[in-house]
N, C-alpha and C positions, 0 to 999 in steps of 0.2 A: 394767553392760548389762542391758539389760530385751528380752525378746522378743516377736516378732510371733506367732510361732507355736510348738505345742512337738511334737514326734514321739513320743509315748508309748509307745509297743513299737517299738525299732529291735532288730537285731542284726548292730553293728558290730565286736560282737566273737568273731564268726563268722568262718570262714577263708577265706571269701570277699573280705573287709577286710584278708588279712594284707599285702596289697603299695602299701596307699594307707589308712591307715585315718585316720592324723592327718589327710590332705589331704581324706577326708571327712568328718570333724568339723571341722575348721576352716572348709571350705565351708558348712556347715550355720548355725555361730556365727557367720560375716561374711554371712550372710541372715538375721540377727534368730529364727533357729530352734534351740531348747534340743532335746536329745535324753536319753531312757531305755534305755536298753539293760538287755534282759533278757536273763537266765540261762535254759539251757533242762535243764543239771545241773552238777556241780560244778563242772569245768574253763570251761564258758561262764560260770558265775555268776561265778567269784574274777575272771575276766575285764573282766567288766562293770564290778566293783569298782576295777580295778585301772584301767582307759582313763580313769572318773569321776573317780579320783583325779588325772588326769594335766592336769586342767582347772579354773582356779580357781571357775568359776562355768559352768554352761548343762548340763552333764553328770552325769546320775546312774544310776544301777544297781537294778535290781529284780533278785533272787535264790531259785533255785527249780528244782524237779524238773519239765520239762515229762510229760504222762502217757506219750507214747509211748516214755519213757526208764525206763521201770519195767520196763519188760521187751522183749524181742530188739524189735527195730525194723530198720527198713528203714535205707541209709545212705544221708546226703546228704550231701555232696560240699563242696555250702555250706557248711554247718554244721561240719563237721569236718576236711576234708579231705580227700585221697586216704588217710591213713593210720587209723590209730585204729579199723578196723575190729573187730577182735574187742573194744573196749572196748564199741562200741553192742550187738554180738549180746548181751551178758553182762548188760546192764541196772544200772539204777541204783536200789541200796534206800537210801532217803530218811535220810540219818543226820544230825537234830536237832541236835546237838554242832556238825558239821561248819557247819551255817545259820547256829547261833546266832553262831558266831563271825563269821563275815562281816556280820549283821545289825549289828554292833555299831560298825560305820562308818557315818559319819554322810550318806556319800552314799549309803545305799543306802536307797528311798524306798518298795519295797514287797516283796513275796512274790508269787513265779509266774515263769514262767508256769505254774501247777497247774489242774488241773481234770481233763474224762475228755473221753478221743478213742475214738469210736465207728468211728472211719474203717477202720483196720484192727485187728479184735482179736477175741477169742476173750473166753469167760468167765473165764477164767483169768485173762486181764489186764486186763479187768473191774474182778474182784476189787483186782489190786494197783494198781491204779489211785486205785478208794478209797481204799484202804489210805494211800497214799503222799497223797492229797488232803487228807483226814482230820488228818494230821501235820502238814501246814502251815499248813492250819487255825488248828490247836493254837498252832503259834510265831507265826502271824498274831496272834492273839490274845494272846501272852505279849508281844508288845512292840507292840501296837497299831497295825499296820503293817496299809493296805490289799492287798488281793489282786486280783494280774492272774491273771484268769482267761481259760484254753485250754478253750474247749470245743466238740466237732464231732462231729455228726450219723454215721450209718453212710453208707457209698458206696454202699449199696442200698436201693430203694422198695421190696422185697418185704416181701408182706402177713405173713411170717414173722420179718419183725425189728418189732419191738415196742418197744424200749429208747430212750430219748430222752433223748440226754444231758442237754441243755438241764434237763429237769424230775428228771432225776437228781442232777444238780449241785446244783440249786435246794435238794431235798431233803437233802440233805447240807450244804449251809450252811444253813439253818435249824434243824439239829440241833444245830449244832456253833459256827459263825462268830459272833463280836462284834462284827469290825470290817467293814466295805463295802468295795468296791473296784471294779473296770471289767472286763467282760465284752469281754476285746480280740478283736477283726474278729467282731464279732458277723456270724451269717452266719444266725440263724433266722427265722422268722413274727414279727407284731406279738403274736399271743397270744402265743408265749413272751419277747418285749421288754417286755411290760408286767408280766410276772408279776416278772422282774428289776425292773425299775424301778420296781414297789411293792415291794421289800425293799428299796432303797435303792442299788442297784448303778447304775453308768453303762453307758453301751453306747461302744465307741470303732469307728470304722470307717479303711479301707484305699484303697488306689486303684482295689479293684474296684467302688466306687461311681462310677467317671468312665467306665466301660465296659458296666455292666450296670442294668437299673432293677429286681433284685431286692429293692434293699433300700431304694425310694423311699419306700414307703407306711411303713415303719419310722422313717425320719428325720424324715417329716411329721412324725409323731404323737409324736415323741419330744420331751419338754422343752427348750429350746434348753439350760438348766443342767444336763444328764443326758448331753448329745454332748461325746465328747472325738475327737481325731485321732490317727492315727497312718499308718504306711509297712510295719510287717512287714518293713522292708528286710533282708536282698535279695531278697525274692520281690515278686511283685505290683505292678510299677511303673505309674505312674497312667497317663492320657494326659495329655500328648502322649510318655512317654517308653517307653510299652508294648514288651518284647523285650527294654530294660536291666537290668542290673542295676539294683535299686530302692537310692536313700539318701535320707536322713532331710531334705536339702533340696527332697527334692520333695514334702512333707506339704501345701505351701500349695495343689497341686493338689486335693487332698481337702479341705480347708478352701472351696476357691471352689465346689465341687459341692455340698457340705453347704448353703453358702449359697445358690445356686441350688437345690435343691431344696427347700429351706423357705423359697423368696420372699422372703431377707432381705439385706441389704446385708452387702456380706462381710465389711466394717470389723468391723460388728456381731457377726456370727460368730465372726470369728477373737477378739475381745479376749471373747468369751463362755467360746470355749473354752481360752484362758489361764486365765481365772479360773477353769474347774473344775477345769482340771489341778492350780491350786496350789494349791485344795480338798481333793480328793483324795488327794493324795502329800504334802500338808502341804510343798511346795517354797515 
């Protein structure tokens, strides 16, 4: 079974898909779309591995601790359902041994989503995020696995907020990482993008590119062999599915838009993105 598309970052392991998980994945596979499910903490990482092993080919897992789950965080029902609130508020301390066991599974192709999220945070939470990030980088080095990065800047443009999550993450990577990977849901500017590209990281884009021009410059300037496509399901469904729960089979709309922005044939872009994904994640 070959694929025309690969959704490199999806969360079919989340509670939002409890009622029809297999149906959603089979719809993707039937539409020549492979899926990488990404963990956000221990339970969703274990679920991603469990799901990957239910399919002979075309479904993979990435495991790790999302920066917002290193401390108290808001409760996302799409991720965790209506229960588990007390777990979310407690936060998770990254346990290398637990994740090391999960990494032994051949269906696990990377570590993440890890990184820095300054959207809703304090100095204390940033410190915890950085500590967990370094530990995950060290584990990636140990297993020679690529990193799936989550990086998000502050929600405010106030002059008092001087910290840049992208530059802080890059500084940590340069100090600790022996592996490369992907910057998931890239939402920075071209200057930030170029810094990561120069360091050897690819950039991936979601359905957001189908309804805003904010990232057109970055996509136009990024070499075709350094781009990948994703949905971040169940979030940010692309046009023409806006307002619906997102799913991996919609990733072709992202590929189509990237081709349009780069003024290249869709088939050329689709083939390049498949090649990039197989290279980065050793699939």
